[in-house]
C-alpha positions, 0 to 999 in steps of 0.5 A: 160348554158347546152351544146347541145350534141343531133345530129339529123340525117335525112336520108332516109336509115335506115342502114345509120342511124343505123351505123352513130348513133352507131358510134356517140353514142360510141363517146359520142353523143346523137343521134335521127333520122328521115327517111325524111326531113319533119319528121326531121324538125318537130323534130327540131321544137319540141326539143330544145336540138338538137344542130346540124343536119346531113342532107342527101342531096339525099332524096325522097319527100323533098331533103336536099337542100329543107330541108335546105331552109325550116329550114333557113326560120324558125326563131325558128330553123334557127340558128341550124348548118347543116352538109350536108352529101351526097354519091354523091361526085361530084365536086361542091357538097360541094359548092352547099351545103354551098351555100344552107345554110349548115354549113359544108359538108361531103361525104359518106363514112363518115370520123368519125374522121373528123365528130367528129371534126366538131360536137365538133366545133359546139356543145361546 
């Protein structure tokens, strides 16, 4: 079986996508991105090599909580691990993201060493 190493970054801020993609690629991960939840879900539905999703929780149109709900209700993609990413690191946010169906949680600015450990746990 081929190890899935492709990371889907869903974030409405292109600067976040650029920075995170650069760091993750330097650590050996293949990254693709989407500027919104609908586009990300479409990619997830059409690319079987995606092994994990980094989901920005605060986006216009469809936020991360709605997107996670949609992914988890789609049998084809429901099993893909989702890491909730948010700049709004308030008490209870981690629990709210996990209750919504995220597999793990990290806040911005992202601790890349912590994220790398999470990615390796889910992708190997």
